C-alpha positions in Angstrom: 47.0 -181.1 113.5 44.7 -183.8 114.0 45.0 -187.4 113.4 41.2 -189.0 112.9 41.5 -193.2 113.1 39.3 -195.1 112.0 38.5 -197.9 115.3 36.1 -200.7 114.1 34.5 -202.3 116.4 32.5 -205.8 115.8 29.9 -208.0 118.0 29.9 -211.8 118.5 27.1 -213.0 117.2 24.2 -213.0 118.7 25.4 -210.4 121.3 25.0 -206.4 119.8 25.7 -203.4 122.4 23.2 -201.7 124.0 24.8 -198.2 122.7 27.2 -197.7 120.6 28.3 -194.5 121.5 28.4 -194.8 124.7 30.1 -197.6 124.8 33.1 -196.8 122.2 33.0 -193.9 124.4 33.9 -196.1 127.7 36.5 -197.9 125.3 38.2 -194.3 124.2 38.2 -193.3 127.6 39.6 -196.6 128.9 42.7 -196.7 126.3 43.2 -192.8 127.0 42.5 -191.9 124.1 40.6 -188.3 123.7 37.8 -188.4 121.9 36.7 -184.7 119.9 33.1 -184.1 121.1 31.5 -183.6 117.4 33.0 -186.8 116.0 29.5 -188.0 118.0 27.3 -185.2 117.7 24.0 -185.7 116.6 22.5 -184.4 113.2 20.5 -181.8 115.4 23.9 -181.1 116.6 25.1 -180.8 113.5 22.2 -178.5 112.5 22.1 -176.8 115.1 26.2 -175.4 115.9 26.3 -174.7 111.3 22.5 -172.4 112.4 24.3 -170.6 115.4 27.7 -170.5 113.1 25.6 -168.6 110.4 23.7 -166.5 113.1 27.4 -165.9 114.3 28.3 -164.5 110.4 26.1 -162.6 110.3 26.3 -160.8 113.8 29.9 -160.5 113.0 29.6 -158.6 109.6 26.3 -156.3 111.4 29.2 -155.9 113.6 31.7 -155.1 111.7 28.7 -152.1 110.2 28.5 -149.9 112.7 32.1 -149.6 113.8 32.7 -148.6 110.0 29.3 -146.6 110.9 30.7 -145.1 114.1 34.5 -143.9 112.6 32.9 -142.7 110.2 30.4 -140.2 111.4 33.5 -139.5 114.1 35.2 -138.6 110.4 32.7 -136.0 109.5 32.5 -134.2 113.0 35.9 -133.8 114.0 36.2 -131.6 110.5 35.3 -127.7 111.4 32.6 -126.8 108.9 
């Protein structure tokens, strides 16, 4: 079970963080909060992950078909004609 907690970081007027993601990560580390790496992924990271998941699914399907073909060939070869 995952629990997501929203964290709002605000700045004083006239001040800003150079890198909000780094600042948030630092705050989480200091407070002992474990950050899920997928929560800090960029759009390109998410697209790459989706592409890899699609390729993985395709390869799993090919493997399953190959295993089935091998099992059929073994059954045919085992029978005496």
